[in-house]
C-alpha positions, 0 to 999 in steps of 0.5 A: 571433933565429932564421936564417930569414927572413920577407919581404913583397912589396906589390903598388901597391894595397896601400899601406895595409900598413906595413912597420917597420925601425929609424929614421924615415920620412917618407911618404904612399905605400907602395911595394915593397919587402923587406929585403936585409940578408944579415948579420942577419935580422929579422921585418918586420911589416905593419899594417892602416891602418883596423883597430880594432886593429893586426893583423898582416898575412899575407904574400902569397907566401913564408911561411916558419917563424918560431920564437918566441922573439923578445922584445918588445924585439927586434921594437922594434928594427927597426920603423920609425917613420913620419910621413905628410904629412897630419899637415900638414892636420891641423895647419894645421886648428888653425892655423885655429881658433886664429887664428879663435877669438883673434880672435873673443876679441878682436873688441869691445876694439880698439873698445871705445869704439865698441862701448860706443856702439853698445851704450848701455854702458860700456867697463867692461861691453864689457870683460866680453865679453873676461873671460867668455870666458876664464871660460868656458875654465876652465868647459870645461877638464874636458870638454877633458881628457876629449876629449882623452884618449879622443877624441884631438885630432880630437874636440876640433877638431870639438867646438871647430869646432861652439861657433865655429859657433854663438857667432859667429852668435848674437853676430851676431844679438845685434847685428842685433836692433832693440835691439842686445842685449848680453846675446845677444852675451855669450852667443854669446861666451861659446859660443866661450870654452867652444870655445877650450880644446879647440884650445888645450890640444890641440897638445901631443897632436897633435904627439905623435901625429903628429911625431918628436922633432926637431919636437914643439916646432915644430908645437906652436909653430905651433899654440899660437902662432897663437891670439896671431896671431888676436888680432894679426888682431883688434887690426889689422882690428877698427878698420878694420871699425868705425869709427863704432858703426853699423859693429859689426853688420857687423864681427860679420858679417864674423868670422862669416862667415871662422869659418864656412867656418874651422870646415868642414875640421876633419870631415876630419882624420884622427883618428890616423896608420897607424903610430906615429911614435917609440916614446913615441907607442907607450907607453901613457899613464897613465889620467887620474885617475892622470896627475892625481894624478903632477902633483898630487905633482911639484914641477917641474910647480908651478915650470913652471905658476906663471910658465906660467900667470903670464905667460898671464894677463898676456898675456891681460890687457893685450892686453884692456885696451891700448886702454884703457892707451893712449887716456888719453895721446891714442894712437888706437885706431889706434895701439892696434891696431897696439901689439897686433899688434906684441906679438903679430907680433914674437912669432910672429917670435921664435917662428919662430927659437927653436923649430927651434933648441930642436928641435935642442938640446933646451935647454928649461930654459937658455931658460926661465931667460933668457926668464922674467926678459926678461919680467918686466923688460918689465913693468916698464919699460912702467909708464913707456912710456905717459906719453912720449906717443909710441909708440916706447916702447910699441911697442919694449917690448911688442915685447919681451915678446911675443918672449920670451913667445912663445919661452916658450911652446912651450918650456914646454909640451913641457918639462912633458910631458918631465919628466911623462911618460909623463902624457898631453901633454894633461893638463899642457896644459889645466892650464896654459892652464886656469890662464892663462885663469883668472889672465887673467881675474882680472887683467882684473877688478883691472885694470879695478878699479884705473882711475883716475877722471875726476878723475885726470891724466890722467883714466881712466889704468892707471897702478895697474893696470900697477904691478900687472901689473909686481909680479906679473910679478917675483914668480914670477921665482924659480919656474922659476930654482930648477928643477933644484934644487927637485924633484931632477934633471930628464930628458927622459923622453920623449926618453929613451923614444925613445932606447931609454934610459928606465926600463922604468917608464917606456916602461909 
C-alpha cells in the first residue's frame, strides 16, 4: 500500500456519501469522519447512493497523489459493509404480503361446508379453490424466477401486490353476483395464486441483499413463516366471519379490504441498499441458465429439494383438508380452525427460537437431520388422533408438526443457498417452493379422492388419506440423512466468502 493517505471530509448534507472500512456497521444517516490509524495507511472510497453504477466521489478538501499499485483484494480488506434501518421496511412489507396471500388462499377452506352451501356445490368442489391456487404458483414460478433475477425483490413485490389487489376484488364480485358465481371466484383465486410465488420466494434474495450473515436465517424465517401465519389467521377468523352461508360475501369483502390496504406500501420500498451488506453480496451471481444447470448437477440440491417440497406439500394438504379430516368425528368447524391455528402459531414460536440460534451456530445440517424424522413421526402418529374424538391428541400432534416444520423451512432454504453459492439465492428458493406447491396440489387431489363414502364408519372419513400422508412423510426421511455422505463434503460457501476464505472461483 502507498504511504500517502486520502482523506474525505463531509458535511451533514453529504449523508449519501458512504465511506468504506472493515467490518459491518448498521447506520441510516452518515456523519463526518476520517481515518485516525497512523500505523497503516489506506484508501477510503465514497460511493453515490442514487447512482446507476457505483462511481467514486471526488474528495472535497485534501487530494494527494495516490499510486495505482493497490490490488482489488487489498482494497476489499478495507471495505466497511453496512446494513440500513430501512431494510426493516421492506422486510415488513414482505411479511404483510405473505400473511395476506396465505389468508386469501385459506379463505374458504375453514368454512368449507358453509361455502359449499352458499355456492350450491360440494365441499370437494370448494377444495379446488385451494388446489388451483397451488397449481397457479407453479405456473408463475418461471416468471417469478425471472423477476427476482433481473429486477430483484422490489419488482417481485410490486407484481404480487397488483395481482393480490385485482384477484381479491374479482372474488368479491363473484360472491356478490345476483347468483353467486363460483367460476368468477375461482378466477380471482387463481390470480392471487399467481401472486404468491413472487413474495414467498423472495425472502432468501432479500435477506442476502440487505442482511449480514448474523441475521439472514432470522430474516428469511420472519418473511417466509409469515405465509403460514396468514393461514392461521384464516383458520381462526374465517369461521367467525361466516357462521352462515349468507355471510360468505361479507367475509370476502372484509378480507379484500385488508388485502388492498396491505399492498399500498409495496410501491415505496427501496430496490437495494446504497452499499453492500457483506462480501458475498458484492459477488456477481451466476447467470440464470447457468444457475439452473448447476442445480441440476448438484446432488445436495436434490437431497434438500425432496424433503423440503414433500413436507411443504403435506403441510399445504393438511391445512386445506383439516376440516374434512376432523368433522366426521364430530369436531366443529371452530375446533378444526383452532387446530389449524395451533399447527401454525406453535410453529412460529418454535421458529422464533431456533432461527436466531442457527444464525449464531450455523448448524444447518444437524438441525435438518433432527427435524425431518420428527415431522415424519408426527404424520404417522396423527393417524390415530381424530378417532379419539377429543381435541387433546390432534392439538398436541399438530403443534409438534408445526414446530418442527416451521423450524425446518428457513434453515433448509438458507442451507441450500450456502451449499449452492454462487447460484443466486432466488433460484433454489423458487424451485423448492414451486415443488412444494405442486406436490401440495397433487396431495390434495389424491387425499380428496381417498375420502370414504357415506356408508363408511364414520361417513366421509379421511383415514386412507392420512395413511397416504404418513407413508409419503416417512419415505423421504433417508434423503437428508445422507447429506454429507452423498455428493461430497458440504461447505458453507457463502459464509466462507463472507469470511474471505472462499476460493477465487467462488468469489466470481
